[in-house]
C-alpha positions in Angstrom: 22.6 -26.2 -8.6 19.2 -27.2 -10.0 16.8 -24.7 -11.5 13.2 -25.1 -10.5 10.7 -25.6 -13.2 7.8 -23.1 -14.3 5.1 -24.9 -12.2 7.3 -24.6 -9.0 7.7 -21.1 -9.7 4.1 -20.4 -10.4 2.7 -22.5 -7.3 5.2 -20.2 -5.1 3.8 -17.2 -6.7 0.0 -18.3 -6.2 0.9 -19.3 -2.6 2.5 -16.0 -1.8 -0.4 -14.2 -3.2 -2.9 -16.1 -1.3 -0.8 -15.4 2.0 -0.7 -11.7 1.4 -4.5 -11.7 0.8 -5.0 -13.3 3.9 -2.8 -11.0 5.8 -4.7 -8.1 4.2 -8.1 -9.4 5.4 -6.9 -10.1 8.7 -5.2 -6.5 9.3 -7.9 -4.6 7.3 -8.9 -2.2 10.0 -5.3 -1.2 10.6 -4.7 -0.7 6.8 -8.0 1.4 6.3 -7.1 3.5 9.5 -3.5 4.0 8.2 -4.8 5.1 4.9 -7.2 7.7 6.4 -4.3 9.3 8.5 -2.1 9.5 5.4 -5.0 10.9 3.3 -5.4 13.5 5.9 -1.7 14.4 6.2 -1.3 14.7 2.6 -4.3 16.9 2.3 -3.2 19.3 5.3 0.3 19.2 3.4 -0.9 19.9 0.1 -3.1 22.8 1.6 -0.4 24.5 3.5 1.9 24.3 0.2 -0.4 25.7 -2.0 -1.3 28.5 0.6 2.4 29.1 0.6 2.7 29.4 -3.1 -0.2 31.8 -3.7 1.1 35.2 -4.3 -2.5 36.6 -3.7 -2.7 35.3 -0.1 
């Protein structure tokens, strides 16, 4: 079994980063919409938890 040299490993990492960056740019609208949904759900859930824990409610 041959171990790859550091240049090959670095090239693989750079190629992977470029690929992931391209996919993020390609699907940015979906990512943004999903992030907004998650943020809204977390905000609503946190509000419910805090109102349930509030003894003065």
